[in-house]
C-alpha positions as CSV (number, residue, x, y, z in Angstrom):
1,X,97.9,277.0,171.9
2,X,96.1,279.5,169.7
3,X,97.6,282.9,169.3
4,X,96.0,285.9,170.9
5,X,94.5,288.5,168.5
6,X,95.3,292.0,169.6
7,X,95.8,295.5,168.3
8,X,99.2,296.1,166.9
9,X,101.7,298.3,168.8
10,X,104.8,300.1,167.6
11,X,107.1,297.4,168.9
12,X,105.4,295.0,166.3
13,X,106.7,297.0,163.4
14,X,109.9,295.0,162.7
15,X,108.0,291.7,163.0
16,X,105.3,292.9,160.6
17,X,107.8,294.1,158.0
18,X,109.6,290.7,158.2
19,X,106.4,288.7,158.0
20,X,105.2,290.8,155.1
21,X,108.4,290.1,153.2
22,X,108.1,286.3,153.8
23,X,104.4,286.3,152.7
24,X,104.5,288.8,149.8
25,X,108.1,288.9,148.6
26,X,108.6,291.6,146.0
27,X,105.1,292.9,146.7
28,X,105.8,293.4,150.4
29,X,105.2,296.8,151.9
30,X,108.4,298.8,152.8
31,X,109.2,299.7,156.4
32,X,108.2,303.3,155.5
33,X,104.8,302.1,154.2
34,X,104.3,300.1,157.4
35,X,105.3,303.1,159.5
36,X,102.7,305.2,157.6
37,X,100.1,302.6,158.6
38,X,101.0,303.0,162.2
39,X,100.8,306.8,162.0
40,X,97.3,306.4,160.7
41,X,96.1,304.0,163.4
42,X,94.1,306.7,165.2
43,X,92.6,308.0,161.9
44,X,91.3,305.2,159.7
45,X,93.5,302.2,160.1
46,X,93.1,299.1,162.2
47,X,96.1,296.7,162.4
48,X,95.4,293.4,164.3
49,X,98.1,290.8,165.0
50,X,98.1,287.2,165.9
51,X,100.6,286.8,168.7
52,X,101.9,283.5,170.0
53,X,104.9,284.9,171.6
54,X,105.8,286.4,168.2
55,X,103.7,287.9,165.5
56,X,102.5,285.0,163.3
57,X,99.8,286.9,161.4
58,X,98.1,290.2,160.8
59,X,95.3,292.0,159.1
60,X,95.2,295.7,158.1
61,X,91.8,297.4,157.7
62,X,91.0,300.8,156.2
63,X,88.0,301.9,158.2
64,X,86.7,305.3,157.1
65,X,85.1,307.3,159.9
66,X,81.8,307.7,158.1
67,X,79.7,304.5,158.8
68,X,78.2,304.4,155.4
69,X,81.6,304.2,153.7
70,X,83.0,300.8,152.7
71,X,85.7,299.2,154.9
72,X,88.6,297.6,153.0
73,X,90.8,294.7,154.0
74,X,94.1,296.1,152.8
75,X,96.3,293.2,153.8
76,X,96.1,289.9,155.6
77,X,98.9,287.4,156.1
78,X,99.7,284.3,158.1
79,X,103.3,282.9,158.6
80,X,103.7,279.9,156.3
81,X,104.2,277.5,159.3
82,X,100.9,278.7,160.8
83,X,98.7,278.4,157.8
84,X,95.7,276.0,158.0
85,X,95.8,276.2,161.7
86,X,92.9,278.7,162.1
87,X,95.0,281.8,162.5
88,X,93.6,283.4,159.4
89,X,90.1,282.6,160.6
90,X,90.8,284.1,164.0
91,X,92.0,287.3,162.3
92,X,89.0,287.5,160.0
93,X,86.6,287.0,163.0
94,X,88.2,289.9,164.9
95,X,88.4,292.1,161.8
96,X,84.7,291.6,160.9
97,X,83.7,292.2,164.5
98,X,85.2,295.7,164.0
99,X,83.1,296.2,160.9
100,X,79.6,295.4,162.3
101,X,76.9,296.9,160.1
102,X,79.3,297.9,157.4
103,X,80.1,296.6,153.9
104,X,83.6,295.2,153.6
105,X,85.7,294.8,150.4
106,X,88.9,292.9,149.7
107,X,91.0,292.0,146.7
108,X,92.7,288.6,146.3
109,X,94.7,287.0,143.5
110,X,92.4,284.6,141.5
111,X,94.9,281.8,141.9
112,X,94.9,282.1,145.7
113,X,92.3,279.4,146.2
114,X,92.9,278.9,149.9
115,X,92.4,282.6,150.6
116,X,89.3,282.7,148.4
117,X,87.9,279.7,150.3
118,X,88.6,281.3,153.6
119,X,86.8,284.5,152.6
120,X,83.9,282.7,151.1
121,X,83.5,280.8,154.4
122,X,82.9,284.1,156.1
123,X,80.3,285.1,153.5
124,X,82.4,287.1,151.1
125,X,81.1,286.9,147.5
126,X,82.9,287.8,144.3
127,X,81.5,291.0,142.8
128,X,84.1,291.8,140.1
129,X,87.5,291.1,138.7
130,X,90.4,293.3,137.6
131,X,91.7,291.4,134.6
132,X,95.5,291.0,134.4
133,X,96.0,293.1,137.5
134,X,98.9,291.2,139.1
135,X,102.3,290.7,137.7
136,X,102.2,287.8,135.2
137,X,98.7,288.7,134.2
138,X,96.8,287.1,137.1
139,X,93.3,288.5,137.8
140,X,92.4,290.2,141.0
141,X,89.1,289.0,142.5
142,X,87.1,291.7,144.3
143,X,85.0,290.3,147.1
144,X,82.3,291.9,149.3
145,X,80.9,291.0,152.7
146,X,77.8,292.4,154.3
147,X,76.8,291.5,157.8
148,X,73.5,289.5,157.7
149,X,70.7,291.3,159.6
């Protein structure tokens, strides 16, 4: 059964912190950082979760209130045991539905070929790189999506 994609609620906070640690290790957001994201949900943040009885994925969007401003995918992650099952695609579909008519940017490690492939499949294109951005000197790839008219 495919997980349901829904808006995150405060009760999801511990699961999001734990999943972020599994997926990002030393680069994981702290519980305080996650709590800040929740405080901003009514302002400019959208947090969607993939729920299959437990949180198995999430996406965090920065959605400025001005429609001409760029939306940013701040974070997206899927539990290791749920990868390559379509969960990431489900999250992207719902995230991009929230961004209709807007330009969306995201950043991904150059070596994360599966994520780059996922994003390219949704029409994201590389627009630039930040050389040596990540620990160990890995480049960050900046990708852009614009809804086709």
